[in-house]
VEXMARVO-316038 format. One line per field, with one value per residue: z negated, x negated, y negated of N, C-alpha, C in turn; residue number from 1. Coordinates in pm, whole numbers, plus 50000, padded with zeros to 5 digits. Each point is the difference from the previous one (the first is absolute). Layout:
<pts>
nZ: (Z/...)
nX: (X/...)
nY: (Y/...)
caZ: (Z/...)
caX: (X/...)
caY: (Y/...)
cZ: (Z/...)
cX: (X/...)
cY: (Y/...)
resi: (NUM/...)
</pts>
This chain:
<pts>
nZ: (86615/50114/50009/50092/50042/49924/49958/49915/49937/49936/49900/49942/49893/50107/50057/50084/50126/50029/50103/50022/49987/50109/50083/50064/49897/50037/50007/49902/49956/49944/49869/49988/49962/50041/50083/50088/50107/50057/50027/50077/50074/49898/49979/49961/49872/50055/49963/49893/49947/50085/49950/50090/49999/50048/50119/49934/50048/50102/50029/49952/50010/50101/49986/50112/49903/49919/49967/50102/49956/50130/49969/50016/50114/49957/50129/49946/50094/50021/50042/49885/49966/49907/49973/49949/50099/50085/49943/49996/50120/50047/49932/50033/50124/50008/49938/50071/50126/50041/49892/50070/49912/50126/50087/50016/50081/49972/50130/49970/50124/50079/50015/50057/49893/50099/50094/49900/49985/49874/49942/50062/49942/49998/49993/49936/50017/50032/49881/50076/50008/50092/49984/49923/50037/49980/49932/50005/50000/49940/50076/49939/49934/49951/49883/49968/49942/49975/49901/50016/50034/50101/50020/49924/49924/49916/49971/49874/50053/50064/49897/49909/50074/50027/49874/49960/50095/49975/49868/50015/50089/49927/49905/50084/50026/49870/50046/49921/49942/50022/49883/50035/50100/49898/50009/49932/50099/49877/50072/49925/50126/50006/50094/49952/49874/50023/50067/49904/49905/50064/50015/49938/50089/49956/50125/50026/49900/50038/50124/49950/49934/50111/49905/49983/50018/50125/49886/50022/50074/49894/49997/50056/49874/50003/50076/49915/49954/50085/50069/50017/49880/50051/49997/49876/50054/49905/49989/50021/49868/49976/49937/50109/49957/50090/49966/50122/49943/50101/50024/49935/49925/50031/49984/49878/50017/50054/49904/49907/50059/50020/49876/49984/50081/49946/49957/49914/50106/49912/49964/50065/49886/50062/50013/50106/49929/50077/50107/50081/50091/50047/50086/50062/50062/50126/50024/50098/50011/49998/50102/49990/49977/50098/50034/49954/50066/50100/49987/49989/50101/50060/49969/50043/50102/50019/49977/50083/50077/49986/50021/50094/50042/49965/50062/49898/50078/50067/49928/50120/49928/50075/49989/49898/49965/50040/49919/50054/49912/50098/50059/49912/50105/49923/50118/49919/50104/49978/49908/49980/50046/49933/50065/49896/50104/50058/50056/49921/50105/49920/50111/49908/50119/49980/49909/49961/50045/49944/50065/49908/50097/50018/50064/49917/50100/49922/50105/49904/50119/49981/49904/49958/50055/49947/50072/49919/50088/49987/50066/49914/50099/49917/50099/49914/50119/49983/49901/49973/50052/49957/50075/49927/50071/49964/50050/49929/50068/49913/50102/49905/50112/49987/49899/49969/50055/49963/50072/49933/49926)
nX: (27866/49988/49909/50041/49895/49993/50080/49911/50110/49940/50081/50038/50029/49998/50020/49914/49997/49950/50021/49874/49935/49927/50098/50016/49978/50120/49976/50088/49924/50093/50023/49985/50125/49985/49926/50097/49957/50079/49981/50065/49937/49916/50009/49876/50008/49910/49890/50014/49939/50085/50071/50037/49941/50087/49948/49934/50042/49917/50076/49956/50124/50033/49969/50061/49993/49977/50128/50027/49974/50027/49935/50131/50015/49975/50030/50075/49956/50092/49894/50010/50030/50041/50128/49981/49917/50079/50107/49923/49950/50119/50047/49894/50002/50131/49992/49893/50026/50123/49967/49886/49986/49998/49922/49937/50101/50027/50025/50090/49962/50102/50051/49883/50001/49924/50065/50081/49970/49956/50082/49943/50094/49910/50075/49886/49882/49972/49981/50027/49926/50038/49890/50094/49965/49905/50110/49981/49884/50104/50038/50112/49883/49982/50028/50091/49927/50113/49939/50118/49901/50072/49875/49981/49956/49929/50129/49950/49924/50101/50078/49908/49976/50128/50031/49900/50034/50128/49981/49916/50076/50107/49918/49965/50129/49983/49906/50052/49881/49914/50053/49970/50020/50079/49932/50114/50015/49978/50086/49936/50037/50038/49935/49899/50041/50019/49884/49950/50063/49965/49881/49951/49942/49874/49969/50091/49951/49878/50044/50055/49884/49943/49927/50093/49870/50037/50063/50035/50109/49931/50108/50052/49996/49907/50088/49961/50093/49923/50108/49901/49994/49891/50055/49957/49950/50017/49879/50082/49980/49882/50085/50064/50020/49961/50124/50030/50116/50064/49997/50116/49955/50050/49873/49983/49880/50060/50090/49905/49933/50110/50030/49874/49995/50119/49952/50098/50034/49960/50127/50026/49948/49971/50130/49996/50066/49950/50055/49904/50091/49884/50059/49924/49929/50030/49873/50018/49885/49967/49917/50062/50107/49939/49928/50097/50078/49913/49996/50133/50000/49904/50070/50108/49930/49957/50124/50041/49893/50025/50128/49952/49924/50117/50022/50012/49895/50047/49891/49960/49901/49892/49984/50083/50097/50100/50107/50044/50075/50084/49963/49919/49940/49893/49948/49903/49915/49971/50080/50072/50091/50105/50060/50077/50062/49882/49978/49905/49933/49894/49935/49906/49950/49961/50087/50091/50093/50098/50086/50088/50025/50088/49899/49922/49915/49893/49920/49909/49948/49959/50085/50097/50105/50088/50086/50085/50014/50069/49913/49951/49911/49895/49910/49903/49948/49956/50080/50085/50110/50075/50091/50074/49998/50054/49955/49904/49899/49899/49914/49907/49933/49947/50075/50099/50113/50069/50095/50066/50055)
nY: (12967/50060/49908/49910/49932/49899/49910/49969/49965/49902/49969/49893/50008/50067/50113/49960/50021/49885/50076/49965/50116/49989/50046/50113/50081/50041/50129/50024/50098/50074/50013/50129/49994/50124/49928/50018/50069/49911/50129/49915/50092/49985/50128/49986/49970/49923/50062/49922/50107/50056/49901/49906/49881/49920/50019/49904/49883/49991/49899/49886/49958/49917/49873/50016/50091/49896/50008/49920/49879/49990/50112/50023/50064/50123/49997/50093/50083/50094/50069/50064/50126/50087/49996/50123/50029/49943/50053/50110/49972/49969/50104/50073/49955/50005/50115/50035/49969/50019/50068/49993/49903/50040/49937/50114/50031/50128/49988/50093/50029/49976/50121/50024/49921/50044/49930/49967/50128/49983/50089/50103/50073/50099/50108/50028/50064/49876/49945/49895/49887/49912/49925/49948/49879/50090/50029/49868/50064/50060/49904/50036/50007/50123/49944/50091/50094/50065/50064/50057/50081/50043/50043/49894/50098/49925/49987/50008/50097/50052/49973/50038/50107/50011/49976/50079/50086/49986/49997/50101/50061/49971/50044/50097/50009/49984/50083/50093/50007/50100/50024/50125/49916/49970/49885/49986/50085/50046/50069/50090/49978/50127/49936/50075/49984/49871/49993/50076/49933/49887/50057/49893/49919/49999/49978/50093/50073/49969/50021/50111/50007/49958/49943/49909/50009/49978/50010/49877/50021/50041/49923/50110/50038/50093/50065/50096/49915/49935/49970/49912/50056/50057/50119/50024/50110/50089/49955/49899/49995/49945/49922/50036/49877/49910/49968/49967/50023/50057/49870/50001/49897/49882/49969/49952/50055/50106/49991/49982/50097/50072/49967/50035/50106/50028/49883/49986/49931/49909/50002/49890/49956/49886/49999/49924/49911/49906/50044/49968/50016/50043/49921/50091/49910/50002/49977/49917/50067/49875/49986/49884/50083/50068/49895/49916/50086/49999/49868/50000/50089/49928/49892/50069/50049/49876/49952/50097/49976/49870/50035/50084/49898/49953/50117/50085/50027/50105/50023/50042/50054/50006/50134/49992/50083/49925/50000/49886/49939/49961/49889/49943/50054/50011/50036/50046/50001/50130/49951/50110/49915/50051/49903/50033/49945/49995/49881/49951/50048/49993/50035/50014/50030/50126/49965/50088/49918/50073/49922/50039/49911/49902/49942/49932/50015/50006/50006/50013/50030/50126/49976/50082/49941/50085/49931/50061/49903/49889/49924/49910/49995/50009/49993/50024/50026/50126/49974/50099/49945/50104/49939/50081/49890/49887/49885/49942/49946/49986/50003/50008/50021/50121/49970/50083/49957/50108/49940/50095/49904)
caZ: (50064/50102/50029/50075/49919/50054/49904/49861/49922/49858/49945/49862/49892/50000/50095/50143/50077/50123/50085/50105/50101/50129/50056/50098/49965/49944/49921/49867/49960/49857/49932/49947/49864/49906/50032/50101/50129/50002/50128/49994/50041/49922/49926/49857/49946/49981/49865/49988/50005/50136/50091/50022/50043/50142/50038/50028/50117/49977/49982/49953/50116/49994/49885/50024/49984/49922/50082/49989/49899/50043/50012/49885/50004/50087/50053/50006/50075/50004/50134/49991/49863/49971/49910/49865/50001/50013/49878/49893/50017/49968/49856/49928/50034/49941/49854/49949/50063/50013/49866/49957/50039/50094/50116/50107/49973/50108/50051/50084/50113/50044/50090/50138/50007/49984/50071/49912/49873/49970/49957/50060/49924/50051/49898/50048/49893/49933/49975/50028/50047/50034/49889/50015/50127/50115/50064/50110/50125/50050/50025/50048/49962/49855/49919/49875/50010/49865/49971/49890/49923/49976/49970/49865/49935/49882/50034/49938/50075/50127/49977/49965/50113/50098/49950/50002/50140/50052/49937/50044/50139/50007/49947/50112/50093/49941/50003/49886/50031/49900/49877/49954/50061/49923/49942/49857/49976/49959/49996/50045/50081/50054/50139/50048/49949/50070/50138/50000/49971/50105/50132/50074/49999/49898/50059/50002/49862/49964/50064/49934/49863/49995/49935/50083/49926/50058/49979/49894/49943/49918/49877/49918/49963/50051/49943/50036/50007/50124/50096/50110/49953/50024/49879/49970/49933/49916/50087/50098/49940/49937/49861/50005/49904/50047/50082/50029/50078/50102/49946/50075/49993/50004/49870/49975/50082/50137/50009/49982/50119/50109/49970/50021/50142/50067/49900/50039/50001/49909/50054/49929/49877/50003/50131/50003/49984/50127/50115/50115/50122/50099/50134/50094/50126/50101/50033/50109/49954/50108/49985/49906/49865/49970/49937/49855/49938/49991/49893/49874/49974/49955/49864/49912/49978/49918/49862/49951/49962/49877/49889/49961/49935/49861/49924/49963/50096/49967/50062/50021/50043/50006/50117/49974/50061/49904/50048/49915/50035/50073/49929/50039/49987/50043/50016/50024/50024/50098/49945/50083/49915/50056/49933/50015/49979/50069/49919/50051/49985/50047/50000/50018/50014/50102/49953/50088/49924/50069/49932/50037/49975/50062/49924/50047/49976/50036/50007/50009/50011/50106/49958/50081/49929/50076/49941/50048/49980/50061/49928/50041/49986/50015/49999/50009/50012/50105/49958/50085/49933/50084/49944/50058/49988/50068/49913/50061/49961/50023/49996/50012/50008/50102/49956/50087/49942/50095/49963/50072/49976)
caX: (50070/49917/50038/49905/49935/49966/49964/50020/49997/49984/50006/50041/50004/50005/49901/50022/49888/50039/49889/49972/49904/50063/49995/50106/50096/50120/50079/49952/50062/50014/49963/50108/50034/49954/49866/49989/50059/50144/50041/50145/50072/49962/50114/49967/49941/49856/49949/49926/49856/49958/50051/49917/50071/49997/49881/50029/49935/49857/49953/50094/50041/49973/50047/50129/50109/50110/50103/49988/50085/50138/50067/50087/50053/49939/50112/49964/50093/49968/49999/50063/50037/50142/50055/49944/49861/50000/50056/49902/49899/50062/50025/49873/49940/50081/49989/49865/49936/50089/50031/49889/50022/49898/50058/50036/50094/50019/50137/50020/50087/50089/49939/49977/49955/49855/49930/49969/49947/49857/49954/50080/49970/50032/49980/49907/49942/49892/50038/49899/50062/49913/49990/50043/50048/49940/50105/50057/49936/50052/50141/50082/49941/49999/49897/49995/50034/50032/50025/50096/49962/50116/49965/49947/50098/50066/50074/49945/49879/50044/50051/49890/49909/50064/49998/49862/49963/50075/49951/49863/49999/50056/49895/49910/50063/49989/49860/49927/49902/49982/49949/49873/49891/49983/49865/50004/50018/49869/50000/49875/50055/49913/50042/49984/50114/50121/49992/50023/50141/50085/49962/49952/49856/49958/50014/50141/50039/49942/50082/50130/49988/49899/50041/50005/49908/49990/50129/49993/50132/50045/50041/50073/49911/50025/50123/50017/50142/50056/50057/49904/49882/49993/49990/49868/50013/49888/49894/49967/49897/49893/50036/50095/50107/50093/50115/50096/50108/50059/50103/50126/50073/49916/49951/50020/49900/50052/50106/49941/49921/50091/50055/49893/49972/50124/50075/50126/49989/50096/50095/49994/50079/50097/50061/50074/50145/50061/49917/50021/49974/49928/50036/49896/50047/49896/49957/49904/49875/49920/49857/49950/50026/49926/49871/50013/50032/49874/49923/50064/49971/49862/49995/50063/49904/49892/50050/50019/49868/49960/50079/49940/49872/50025/50036/49892/50007/49959/49868/49946/49861/49922/50013/50097/50133/50102/50131/50048/50128/49978/49984/49873/49903/49866/49916/49859/49913/50038/50110/50115/50113/50135/50082/50142/50090/49959/49963/49882/49889/49873/49894/49865/49905/50019/50103/50110/50122/50128/50102/50136/50089/49961/49886/49897/49874/49875/49890/49869/49901/50013/50098/50119/50128/50114/50122/50127/50092/49954/49885/49920/49866/49884/49878/49868/49903/50017/50100/50116/50130/50101/50130/50115/50104/49968/49936/49906/49863/49887/49879/49872/49899/50022/50108/50116/50132/50080/50141/50065/50143)
caY: (49890/49944/49863/49921/49899/49870/49898/50031/49881/50006/49865/49978/50092/50146/50037/49999/49951/49933/50037/49904/50039/50018/50133/50014/50104/49940/50093/50035/50124/50004/50121/50081/49964/50101/50038/50104/49968/50025/50057/49991/50119/50117/50055/50008/49879/50022/49986/49876/50012/50032/49900/49883/49881/49967/49927/49860/49943/49989/49864/49899/49920/49856/49925/49936/50097/49945/49935/49853/49936/49979/50129/50023/50137/50100/50077/50142/50085/50142/50056/50132/50033/50011/49897/50016/49952/49855/49942/50018/49896/49870/49990/49985/49870/49893/50007/49974/49884/49885/49948/49915/49859/49953/49933/50093/50107/50096/49999/50117/49972/50108/50097/49956/49861/50007/49893/49888/50051/49988/50131/50107/50121/50132/50102/50102/50083/49928/49860/49899/49876/49888/49906/49862/49944/50068/50080/49921/50037/50128/49969/50110/50128/50022/49935/50074/50142/50047/50141/50010/50119/50086/50138/50019/50088/49944/49877/49880/49966/49944/49865/49910/49992/49912/49862/49952/49974/49885/49878/49975/49955/49865/49913/49971/49906/49866/49960/50054/50102/50106/49940/50058/49925/49877/49987/50027/50144/50052/50146/50061/50107/50104/50010/50137/50078/49955/50046/50144/50028/49946/50046/49884/49977/49903/49867/49966/49969/49870/49896/49994/49949/49895/49876/49881/49914/49865/49933/49901/49975/50112/49934/50094/50109/50135/50055/50141/50034/49945/50094/50011/50074/50144/50081/50054/50130/50043/50048/49896/49916/50076/50031/50114/49971/49897/50041/49894/50060/49914/49911/50010/49873/49882/49955/49857/49932/49994/49899/49867/49969/49965/49867/49902/49978/49959/49923/49935/49855/49939/49902/49871/50001/49892/49980/49873/50012/49966/50033/49914/50073/49922/50045/49956/49943/49993/49864/49995/49940/49944/50020/49900/50050/50123/49974/49987/50130/50074/49938/50036/50141/50008/49946/50099/50108/49946/49993/50136/50050/49933/50055/50127/49974/49961/50118/50091/50111/50136/50010/50133/49986/50124/50085/50104/49994/49960/49958/49892/49941/49876/49874/49942/50109/49962/50120/49965/50112/50102/50078/50035/49959/49994/49898/50032/49888/49879/49885/49931/50093/49947/50100/49948/50109/50104/50092/50041/49972/50017/49921/50037/49887/49873/49951/49909/50071/49933/50096/49938/50105/50100/50100/50024/49989/50051/49943/50054/49889/49876/49947/49886/50055/49913/50081/49939/50109/50100/50097/50028/50006/50062/49962/50069/49899/49875/49903/49906/50032/49910/50082/49933/50103/50103/50089/50009/50027/50077/50008/50110/49997)
cZ: (50107/50032/50078/49917/50067/49893/49858/49922/49855/49944/49853/49909/50013/50115/50143/50071/50123/50097/50113/50101/50133/50048/50094/49958/49926/49909/49863/49960/49850/49944/49953/49854/49899/50037/50098/50131/49998/50137/50001/50032/49919/49914/49852/49957/49972/49854/49991/50016/50143/50097/50022/50055/50151/50031/50032/50127/49967/49967/49937/50117/49983/49885/50013/49985/49920/50092/49975/49904/50041/50015/49872/49994/50091/50044/50027/50080/49998/50144/50004/49853/49980/49899/49861/49995/50005/49872/49883/50007/49960/49849/49923/50025/49935/49848/49950/50061/50007/49866/49947/50045/50085/50126/50103/49948/50121/50038/50100/50108/50032/50096/50141/50014/49976/50062/49908/49869/49987/49968/50059/49944/50078/49893/50058/49882/49930/49987/50028/50055/50044/49887/50040/50142/50122/50069/50119/50135/50063/50021/50059/49962/49848/49934/49862/50023/49858/49998/49879/49919/49969/49952/49867/49917/49887/50033/49942/50071/50135/49984/49973/50116/50109/49957/50005/50142/50052/49941/50046/50142/50016/49936/50108/50094/49947/49995/49888/50044/49888/49879/49956/50064/49928/49941/49851/49966/49974/49988/50058/50080/50051/50144/50055/49957/50073/50143/50010/49980/50114/50138/50089/50004/49891/50052/49999/49859/49959/50062/49927/49864/49988/49939/50099/49933/50050/49987/49883/49927/49926/49863/49910/49963/50060/49925/50042/50010/50128/50089/50115/49962/50038/49864/49986/49921/49908/50091/50109/49949/49932/49855/49989/49909/50055/50089/50018/50085/50107/49940/50088/49995/50014/49859/49981/50083/50144/50015/49987/50123/50116/49978/50028/50149/50079/49901/50056/49993/49914/50074/49925/49879/50001/50142/49999/49990/50131/50115/50116/50125/50101/50138/50097/50126/50095/50030/50112/49954/50120/49973/49898/49857/49961/49924/49848/49932/49984/49885/49864/49962/49950/49857/49901/49968/49910/49854/49939/49955/49868/49880/49955/49923/49854/49912/49967/50092/49935/50075/50008/50056/50005/50125/49982/50079/49895/50072/49903/50049/50061/49912/50055/49973/50060/50001/50035/50022/50103/49950/50105/49915/50078/49917/50030/49974/50066/49905/50068/49970/50060/49985/50029/50009/50108/49962/50104/49918/50088/49916/50052/49965/50070/49913/50065/49969/50047/49993/50022/50003/50112/49968/50097/49912/50094/49931/50065/49971/50074/49919/50063/49964/50018/49986/50010/50007/50111/49967/50099/49915/50100/49935/50074/49983/50079/49903/50077/49949/50030/49982/50021/49995/50108/49963/50096/49923/50106/49947/50084/49984/50117)
cX: (49913/50041/49895/49943/49976/49953/50018/49998/49964/49989/50034/50008/50019/49913/50043/49879/50052/49886/49980/49896/50070/49983/50116/50108/50118/50077/49939/50067/49996/49965/50120/50025/49945/49864/49990/50056/50147/50040/50151/50073/49961/50116/49973/49932/49852/49961/49913/49850/49950/50032/49901/50084/49997/49875/50035/49931/49856/49952/50108/50030/49970/50070/50143/50118/50117/50098/49997/50102/50146/50078/50080/50053/49913/50113/49955/50105/49950/50007/50065/50034/50149/50043/49940/49858/49996/50052/49903/49893/50057/50015/49871/49939/50077/49983/49864/49936/50092/50043/49890/50026/49885/50069/50056/50096/50002/50148/50016/50105/50088/49926/49986/49949/49849/49926/49954/49934/49851/49939/50093/49956/50041/49965/49920/49946/49882/50037/49884/50070/49894/50006/50048/50042/49934/50100/50061/49942/50055/50150/50073/49948/50005/49887/49989/50048/50022/50027/50093/49983/50116/49964/49928/50107/50076/50067/49939/49872/50035/50040/49886/49903/50056/49987/49858/49956/50066/49946/49859/49996/50060/49905/49901/50062/49995/49854/49916/49912/49989/49922/49866/49880/49972/49859/49996/50021/49863/49997/49869/50034/49893/50046/49989/50118/50128/50001/50028/50147/50091/49971/49954/49848/49967/50020/50145/50050/49947/50081/50133/49992/49904/50054/49999/49917/49996/50131/49988/50133/50053/50039/50084/49907/50045/50116/50019/50145/50066/50055/49904/49876/50010/49999/49858/50018/49881/49894/49963/49891/49896/50031/50090/50120/50106/50108/50090/50110/50050/50113/50124/50084/49901/49956/50035/49901/50042/50100/49944/49920/50089/50064/49895/49978/50124/50087/50128/49981/50110/50089/49984/50092/50110/50053/50079/50150/50073/49906/50037/49963/49934/50031/49895/50061/49882/49968/49896/49876/49921/49853/49943/50019/49909/49871/50011/50028/49874/49916/50057/49969/49857/49985/50060/49904/49886/50041/50015/49869/49955/50076/49944/49870/50018/50037/49878/50006/49975/49870/49958/49859/49932/50029/50105/50129/50101/50129/50051/50135/49974/49999/49876/49893/49868/49912/49859/49920/50056/50114/50106/50124/50130/50081/50146/50083/49958/49965/49887/49880/49874/49893/49867/49903/50040/50107/50107/50129/50122/50108/50137/50095/49949/49894/49930/49867/49883/49889/49870/49895/50033/50104/50116/50124/50109/50127/50121/50108/49947/49885/49947/49856/49894/49875/49877/49897/50037/50107/50115/50126/50101/50136/50112/50122/49959/49931/49908/49860/49904/49874/49878/49890/50037/50111/50117/50126/50085/50142/50066/50151/50078)
cY: (49940/49860/49928/49887/49867/49905/50046/49875/50023/49862/50005/50120/50146/50042/49987/49946/49931/50020/49902/50043/50025/50143/50013/50097/49942/50093/50023/50129/50013/50136/50076/49967/50099/50053/50114/49951/50033/50050/50009/50127/50123/50045/50011/49873/50024/49983/49875/50016/50024/49886/49888/49887/49986/49920/49856/49955/49967/49860/49912/49907/49853/49929/49948/50095/49945/49927/49849/49940/49983/50130/50027/50143/50086/50092/50144/50076/50144/50049/50138/50025/50007/49894/50009/49947/49847/49933/50012/49892/49864/49982/49975/49863/49885/49996/49952/49875/49878/49942/49909/49856/49947/49949/50099/50108/50094/50001/50114/49970/50121/50092/49943/49860/49995/49882/49888/50044/49976/50135/50104/50134/50124/50103/50116/50081/49934/49853/49906/49876/49901/49899/49861/49963/50063/50092/49926/50039/50127/49991/50122/50138/50017/49923/50063/50143/50052/50150/50006/50129/50093/50140/50020/50072/49932/49867/49874/49956/49940/49855/49901/49982/49908/49854/49943/49966/49872/49870/49965/49943/49861/49899/49962/49898/49857/49952/50057/50117/50102/49948/50057/49933/49869/49994/50031/50146/50062/50152/50054/50125/50095/50026/50142/50086/49962/50052/50150/50032/49956/50058/49887/50001/49899/49858/49955/49963/49863/49886/49981/49930/49882/49872/49885/49892/49857/49925/49904/49988/50122/49947/50088/50115/50133/50064/50147/50043/49948/50110/50024/50080/50146/50072/50052/50129/50025/50063/49901/49906/50089/50034/50121/49977/49905/50058/49877/50062/49904/49918/50002/49874/49885/49964/49852/49917/49989/49885/49858/49959/49957/49864/49892/49973/49959/49922/49941/49850/49940/49900/49867/50000/49893/49982/49870/50023/49973/50035/49910/50078/49907/50056/49949/49940/49990/49854/50008/49924/49949/50025/49902/50047/50115/49972/49980/50134/50084/49947/50039/50145/50018/49950/50100/50115/49956/49992/50138/50060/49937/50055/50134/49977/49960/50119/50084/50122/50135/50024/50146/49985/50135/50079/50110/49985/49957/49964/49894/49952/49862/49877/49933/50106/49955/50124/49957/50127/50096/50088/50030/49983/50008/49903/50029/49875/49871/49887/49924/50088/49937/50108/49935/50117/50097/50100/50029/49988/50026/49933/50040/49886/49875/49932/49882/50068/49915/50104/49925/50110/50097/50106/50016/49988/50049/49953/50065/49896/49877/49941/49874/50034/49892/50087/49910/50113/50096/50104/50014/50007/50055/49977/50073/49910/49876/49906/49907/50031/49886/50083/49912/50106/50101/50097/50001/50034/50067/50014/50109/50000/49942)
resi: (1/2/3/4/5/6/7/8/9/10/11/12/13/14/15/16/17/18/19/20/21/22/23/24/25/26/27/28/29/30/31/32/33/34/35/36/37/38/39/40/41/42/43/44/45/46/47/48/49/50/51/52/53/54/55/56/57/58/59/60/61/62/63/64/65/66/67/68/69/70/71/72/73/74/75/76/77/78/79/80/81/82/83/84/85/86/87/88/89/90/91/92/93/94/95/96/97/98/99/100/101/102/103/104/105/106/107/108/109/110/111/112/113/114/115/116/117/118/119/120/121/122/123/124/125/126/127/128/129/130/131/132/133/134/135/136/137/138/139/140/141/142/143/144/145/146/147/148/149/150/151/152/153/154/155/156/157/158/159/160/161/162/163/164/165/166/167/168/169/170/171/172/173/174/175/176/177/178/179/180/181/182/183/184/185/186/187/188/189/190/191/192/193/194/195/196/197/198/199/200/201/202/203/204/205/206/207/208/209/210/211/212/213/214/215/216/217/218/219/220/221/222/223/224/225/226/227/228/229/230/231/232/233/234/235/236/237/238/239/240/241/242/243/244/245/246/247/248/249/250/251/252/253/254/255/256/257/258/259/260/261/262/263/264/265/266/267/268/269/270/271/272/273/274/275/276/277/278/279/280/281/282/283/284/285/286/287/288/289/290/291/292/293/294/295/296/297/298/299/300/301/302/303/304/305/306/307/308/309/310/311/312/313/314/315/316/317/318/319/320/321/322/323/324/325/326/327/328/329/330/331/332/333/334/335/336/337/338/339/340/341/342/343/344/345/346/347/348/349/350/351/352/353/354/355/356/357/358/359/360/361/362/363/364/365/366/367/368/369/370/371/372/373/374/375/376/377/378/379/380/381/382/383/384/385/386/387/388/389/390/391/392/393/394/395/396/397/398/399/400/401/402/403/404/405)
</pts>
C-alpha cells in the first residue's frame, strides 16, 4: 500500500503518534497488505516471501496537518475512475469512517466538482496520499492515488487489499501517521534483512521505521492492530518469530484517536423556551462617541485576561514537542507546541507555538508564535508573532508582530 507521509498522531488509550518535527515532504506512502509490492499490471499474484512494502516518504511533515476546529466536512472528488471504482471507495469510507462519532465527515461530490474539493482521487498502480490539511497546497491536482489491485488472482485478496489501501490513505488525509514509528513500538527489527527483502538501502529502511522520539503527546499506547501499521514478516525481527499481518479494518484505537483529535462539540443542554429576535440598526457615531468605545474595549480585554488567569492552565515545559487542545495554555522553555482550538496562550522563553483558532497570546522572551486566526498580541522581549488574521498588538522591546490576514 504505497502511501505518502506527514503527521502522525498518537493520543489517549491506543496507539498513535502526533508528529511535530519540521520538514518539507508532504507525501506518505503505505505498505502492501500482504507484504509485497502491488504491481497493478502484473498478471500473477506475487508470493508473500518475495514481496515488499511501498517505500514511505523520507521525512515527517510539519505540525499543522490536522484540520482546523471549524472544519466539518472533507469534500472528496474523483478525477477519473469508473463507476464501480468510485462506488467502492465511497462505500468503504462511509462504512468505516463516517460511522465514527467525530467532528469531521467525508462528503463525496458529483463528477467534475473539483474546484471546491479538499481531496482529489485518481486511480493508479500505487496507493499514496498527502497528509491532512497539507493537501490544500495542491489545488486542482490529485491529492490521493489509489491502486484497486485488479490483477491479484484471488478475489478475497483483491477485496481486502483494496479496503486496506483505501482505509490507510484516508487515515493519512485525517493527519494520521505510520504506527510502527510510535515510541512504544519495541520491535527488534533487523534492518539488513528488511533491506535485502525489500531491495532498499539500509538508510532508507531506517527512515521508514525510525522512532519518533521527540514526541510528547503519545497518550495512546502503541497499537499493532492500527490500520496505519506496516505489516511485519517473519525474518523482519531478530527473533525470527514476530509476525504482524497487514490490518484491513480500523482498530478500536484508531477510532478513539480520531474521536479525540476531532471531538464533536456538545450542543447546549438547556434551550430557552422563548426567543427574542434582535434586529440590528445603524447608528451614526460621532467622534465624541469613539473614545469611550475604545476605553470599553480595553477594559473588556483586561477582564478577559484576568478571567483566564483564574483558570488552571495546561502547562508544557522543557524542550519536547506536543499537541494540546485549546484553552489556557502556558508554555515554558524551548518546547514546540501546537494548540488546537485557540484560547489564551502564554509563551515564556524561546519556544515555538502554533495556534489554530482566534486567540489572545502573550510572548515573554525570544520565542515565536504563529496564529491561524484573529489575535490580540502582547510581546515583552525580542520574540516574533505571526497572525494569519486581524487583531491588535502591544510590543515592549525589540520584538515584532506581523498581521497577514
